[in-house]
C-alpha positions as CSV (number, residue, x, y, z in Angstrom):
1,M,-5.7,-1.7,-0.3
2,K,-4.9,-2.7,-3.9
3,L,-2.2,-5.3,-4.6
4,R,-0.3,-5.6,-7.8
5,I,2.4,-8.1,-8.4
6,R,4.4,-7.9,-11.5
7,H,7.6,-9.8,-12.3
8,N,9.7,-9.3,-9.2
9,S,7.9,-6.3,-7.8
10,I,5.0,-5.8,-5.4
11,R,2.9,-2.5,-5.2
12,L,0.3,-1.7,-2.6
13,R,-1.9,1.3,-3.0
14,L,-3.7,2.6,0.2
15,T,-6.9,4.7,0.5
16,Q,-6.9,7.8,2.7
17,T,-8.5,5.7,5.5
18,E,-5.9,3.0,5.2
19,V,-3.0,5.5,5.3
20,T,-4.5,7.0,8.4
21,Q,-4.8,3.5,10.0
22,L,-1.3,2.6,9.2
23,R,0.0,5.9,10.7
24,D,-2.3,5.8,13.8
25,A,-2.8,2.0,14.5
26,G,0.4,0.7,12.8
27,T,-1.2,-1.9,10.7
28,V,-3.3,-2.4,7.7
29,E,-4.2,-5.8,6.2
30,E,-6.3,-7.4,3.5
31,H,-6.7,-11.0,2.3
32,I,-7.8,-13.0,-0.6
33,E,-10.0,-16.1,-0.1
34,F,-9.3,-19.2,-2.4
35,E,-11.3,-22.5,-2.4
36,Q,-10.7,-25.0,0.3
37,G,-10.1,-22.3,2.9
38,Q,-6.8,-21.2,1.5
39,R,-6.1,-17.6,1.9
40,L,-3.3,-15.1,0.9
41,T,-2.9,-12.2,3.5
42,Y,-1.1,-9.2,2.8
43,R,-0.2,-6.7,5.5
44,I,1.8,-3.5,6.1
45,H,3.3,-2.9,9.7
46,S,4.8,0.0,11.0
47,D,7.9,-0.8,13.3
48,P,9.6,2.0,15.4
49,D,12.7,-0.2,15.5
50,R,12.9,-1.0,11.9
51,Q,15.4,1.1,9.9
52,T,14.4,0.0,6.3
53,L,11.4,-1.0,4.5
54,N,11.4,-5.0,4.3
55,A,9.2,-7.6,2.7
56,E,8.9,-11.2,3.6
57,Y,6.7,-14.1,2.7
58,R,5.6,-16.8,5.1
59,D,2.8,-19.4,5.1
60,G,0.6,-17.5,2.8
61,N,1.3,-14.1,4.3
62,I,3.1,-11.2,2.8
63,L,4.4,-8.8,5.4
64,L,5.9,-5.4,4.5
65,T,7.5,-3.8,7.5
66,V,8.2,-0.1,7.4
67,P,10.0,2.2,9.7
68,K,7.3,4.2,11.9
69,P,9.1,7.6,11.1
70,M,9.0,6.9,7.5
71,V,5.2,6.0,7.6
72,A,4.6,9.4,9.5
73,A,6.5,11.4,7.1
74,W,4.7,9.9,4.3
75,A,1.2,10.0,5.7
76,N,1.5,13.7,6.7
77,S,2.8,14.9,3.4
78,S,2.1,15.1,-0.3
79,Q,4.7,12.4,-0.9
80,V,3.2,9.7,-3.3
81,G,5.0,6.6,-2.1
82,M,7.8,4.7,-0.2
83,E,10.0,2.3,-2.1
84,A,12.7,-0.3,-1.5
85,A,14.7,-1.8,-4.2
86,G,16.6,-5.1,-3.9
87,P,16.1,-8.6,-5.3
88,L,12.3,-7.6,-4.9
89,R,11.1,-4.2,-5.6
90,V,8.5,-2.9,-3.0
91,M,6.3,0.1,-3.3
92,I,3.7,1.5,-1.1
93,E,1.6,4.2,-2.6
94,K,-1.3,6.6,-1.9
95,D,-4.1,5.5,-4.1
96,F,-5.3,8.5,-6.3
97,K,-8.6,8.9,-7.9
98,C,-8.7,7.3,-11.3
99,L,-9.7,9.9,-13.9
100,D,-11.7,7.5,-16.1
101,P,-12.6,4.6,-13.8
102,A,-14.0,1.4,-15.3
103,D,-15.9,0.9,-12.0
104,P,-16.9,4.1,-9.9
105,E,-16.1,2.1,-6.8
106,D,-12.5,2.3,-7.7
107,N,-12.7,6.0,-6.5
108,V,-14.0,5.4,-3.0
109,D,-12.0,7.1,-0.4
110,T,-9.0,7.8,-2.8
111,F,-6.6,10.8,-2.8
112,P,-7.4,13.7,-5.2
113,N,-5.7,13.2,-8.5
114,P,-3.1,16.0,-9.1
115,L,-4.0,15.7,-12.8
116,E,-7.7,16.1,-12.6
117,G,-8.9,19.2,-14.6
118,K,-5.6,19.5,-16.4
119,V,-5.5,19.3,-20.1
120,C,-2.9,16.8,-21.3
């Protein structure tokens, strides 16, 4: 899962395996280790009782909670992402293959890029 924070927005991009895991198991999580045992954890959780996509930060944890039906509809379609606007803009997207990756590992388990093979 890739995390991007810019201004007052947060974007998470998920691989094919992570999208499947979120749909089937209800949670996907990553973390960043800092010195002295400090850690930033970011997690997406699917909740059948939630009505809207929600983000919160607590004690070094970023938690995005998404309605379970929204996750299922997104995971089982060609829909690229889910988004919530408010004081914090939140985007959860499928990670597409980079057409010109700096590191080939960036394309491991990604979704096929719809622009691949097209002349721009």
